[in-house]
N, C-alpha and C positions, 0 to 999 in steps of 0.2 A: 504493500499501499504505499502511496507516495505520503510526502510531508504533510502532517495537518497542524493544528493546535501547538503553540507554542509555550503555553503556561504549564506548569508542573504542581501536582499536590506537593504538598510538603514531606520532607522525608520523615518527620516524627508525628505531629498531628496530622493524620491521614485526611482531616476534613477543612485542610487550609491550603488556600491556592495562592501565587503570587502572579501579579498581574503582569500580562505582557505588554510591547509598546502598543500605542495607540497612535501612533504616526507610522504606520507601516504603509509601504508603496506596492499597490497591485499592478501588474503587467499582463493586461489582456491578451490574447492570442495574436492580436494585431501589432502588438508591441508598443501600445500606448500606455504611457505611465496614467495611473489614477490614483489620485491622492484620495485617502480615507477622507470622510466628512470632518472627522474632528480636525484634521490638517487645513483642510479649506476652511473650516470655520473661526480659524485664529484671527482675532480682531483685535488692533489696539485700542484699549480704553483710555480715553482722552481724561485727564484729569482736569476738573473745573475749579477755578479759584473765584470766590465770592468775596469781594470787599464791603463790607456794609460802608453806608455813606455817614459822613457826620451830620446830624440835624444841627442846624445854626443856633436852635434855640433849646431843644432838649438834649441835656449833657447826657450820653450814656457811658455806663461804667465800662470800662475796658474790659474786663473780663466777661460781662453780661455780652456785650458785643462779640467779643470771643466765641461764646458760647452759642449764639445766634447764627453766627457765621458757619459754626461746625455743623449745628442741625439743619441749616439750609442746604449744606454742602451733601450730608449723607442723605437727604430727603431726594436731592438731584441724582444721587449717584445710585441710590435705591429705584428710582423711578427708570434710569437708564439701564439696570440689569432686569427689574421686574416686567416692565412693560413689554419688552420684546418677546419674553417668555409666556406672559398672558396672552397675547394676542397669537404666537404659536399656538398655544393649546386650543384658544377657540376655532382656529381654522381647523386645527387637526378634529377636534370634535364634530365639526360640521362636516367634512371630510369622510368620516367616519359614518354618520349618519347616513349619508348618502350612500356608502358601500353598502352599508345593512341593506337597505332597500333594495340593492343590486341583487346581492348575495341572496336575500330571500327569493328572489323570482329564479335564481339557478339551484334552488337547494334539489330539484328532480334529476336534473342534469348533473349536479355532483355527486348525487347517491347514485346514479348507474357508473360514473367514471370511479369511483371508490370501490364501489363491488368489482369492477374489473382490473382495478389495478393495486388494490389493497387486499391481501388475503386476511389480513386480520380483522378489516373491517367486515369483510363478507363472511365471516365465521362468528360474527355476533348477532344476538338475538334483535328481533324487530325494537325493543325498548333501548336496547344498547346502543344499536344503530342511531337512533334519536338523539341519544346523550353525546355520544361520539361526534356527530354531525354537528350539533349546537355549540359543542366546545369548538371545533374545527373553525365554523363560522366566526366566533367569537375571538379565536386566535388570529384568522385573516384580519378581522376588523382593527385589532391592535397593532399590526404591524406594517411599515412601510416596505414593500418589495420594490427592490431597484436592479433594474437590469443592464449588466455590462457585457457589450457585443453579443447580443441576442435579442429578439423579439419577444415580448409578453404574452403569454399564452394562459388562459384561465386555468389549466391543468398544474402549471408551476406553484402557484402560492397553494394551491389545493393540496397538492401531494406532499409538499414541505409540511403545510400546516397539518395534515394528517399523520405524519411521522412524529410531530411532536405531541401529539394528542396519545397516539399508541404508547408513546414513552412514559407521558404523564396520566395515563388513563384513571389509574388508581389513586392519584394524588388530589389535594383538595386545591392546591395553587399549581397552574398549569400554563400559564401564558407567559411565563418567563419575563416580566414587565421590563427588565433592564434593556433589555435587545428591544429597540423599536426599529431598527432597520436588518433587513436580511437582503444579502447582496446574491441574485443568480447571476454567474459566469457562464457563459458557453461549456467551455470545455477546463482542462488544467491550465494552471495558471502560475505564474512564479510571484511569491511573495517575500518583500521585503530583500535581503541580500542571499536568502537559501537558492540554491542551484537546483535543488529537485523539485520538480513541479509539484503543486498541491491539488488535492481533490475538492479539500475544503479547509477551513479553520475558522477559529472563534478568536474575535479581539473585541477589545473595547469597543469599537464602533459599530460592530455587528456580527452577524453569522454569515461566512461565505460559505456557497456551494458550487460545485461544476455541476452544471444541469447534464451533462451527458454521462458524466460518471453516477448521477444520481439514478438517472433512468435505467442506466445498464444494470446497476447493481439490484434496483428496486425489482425489476424483473425477474432477476434469478433469486428466490426467496430461500433458498437453500442451502447456499456457499458459505454463509456466515459474513459474507461483507457487504455492507449497506451504509455508504456514507453520509445518509440523511440520518439515519439513527446513531452512527459515531458521533458526526458534529453536534447532534443536539443533546447527547450525552454530554458531550462537554460543556455546552451553553448551560443544561440544567446543573451541573456543579458549581460552574461558575456563579449563576445567578444564588447559589445558596450558600457558597463559603469565600467569594471572592468580593461580591457588590452588595450580598443580602436584600437586594431590591427584587421581589416574588418568592423570597425563601417560603419554601414549604417546611413546618415544622417536623413534621413525619420524616421526611426524607433527611432532614438536618440529622436529626437523633439518631435514626436508622443505620445511617451511614457509616458510622465507626464500626457496626457491627459487621457490615460487608468487609471492612478492611481488615478485621481482625482474621477472617476466614480468608480473603483474598491476598494478604499480605505474604503468607509463607508460600502460595501458589507462584505468586509473582517473583518472588527470589529464587524460587527452584527453577523457573523459567529462565530468568538471567542467568543462573550457574549453567543452564544447559537443557534441563528437562523440557521434554516436549508433550503437548496435550491436545486436545480438542481446539483449545484456542489458536488464532493466527499468532504466528512467532511476531508479530509486531506488537503483541501486549508486553513484550519483556522490554521494550524502548523505556518506558518510565513507568510509574503507577497510575498515571493519568490516561495513559494509552492503555494500560490494562483495562481500567473501567470501562471505556469506551468499547474496547473489542469484545469485553464481557457482554454488553449490551446487544452487540451486533448479533453473537452466537445465542444468547438468551432468547431472542425473538425468530430469529431464522432457523436454528438448530436445536429447538427446545427438548425434544425428545433425547438426542445423544447426549446434550448437556445434562439433563438431569441423571442419566445412567453413568456417565463418566466423571462428573464433578457434582455429586447431588448435595454436598454441604454449601458450595459455593451458589450453585443453583436456587436453591431454597432461601439463601442469604438475599439474593435479588428479588426473590418473590416478595419476602418481607418488607425489603426496603421501598421497592415500588409497589407495594400492596395489589400486587396482582400475578396471576399464574397463567401465561400462554397456552398452557395444556389442557385447563378446564373450559367449559362451554361459557361458564360467566365472567371468565377472565378475572375481574376482580373479586379480592378476597373480603374486603370489607367495604361496602360503599359510604362515599363520602360525598357530602355537600360541597359543591363548587363555591369558589370566591366569587 
């Protein structure tokens, strides 16, 4: 598997991640350098000096005048910061309301697409499909999908959102709120100074996925390789242990139990032991976690047979078992 996310789980506390650079450069297949949103958005904030005028009649105490000037300065500065953010949020809410109406009209088409492209969705009961679809539509509404060197199609946000919902179907918090942007790139791409091409990665400014690789790996649901599930597993860990925006308490608390079971297996793999998991899992513990998720959903039966303790640790962590008809172990209300 090509390179992907560049942040790691800490060596001792398994539930702590270190942030990677938010100033990475994406180079699309046409060799055009594309700066991340966080890089483009850098603006210099001009300081504003306000000097109070001296009233010829009323004598103002020096300290009072300085205090007033400071209050005015802070008020103006606050306005400069808050007003653009407020305007952006209002525009986003309006955009999402419009999108919600569009999505409602496409629900039947989306159901047909998911039954065709998602074995997980197809295996659900009618009630579970309704719950799944509602989460998918909500996830799409929450995100801004951006397309790099590729034309947008309805199936793109649908299948990516479905992968996110599949991963988090048993959790209360599933929207991964921190990530507002999801970037869809046509094919493998270069990231930063890495020479190995990426199929996807997770960074401060969003989730990146190669659409060609997403589709090809999604179409083969038995090989244990799925870049969508892999990167969304990274994103789920990121929102729970790096930024805490969108944290799910169940997942956060149960992850240490997963680590207790998974860490010895990971260390044996680093020492050369092989098992059902892709060898890429031995790269670091963060990749071990993401590869476990791919295998958990795509090779569930073999996973349970060969690594039962690890399999059931993931079942407990995600509150679901893919090998059961209901999938979810204990139904929870969504946020």
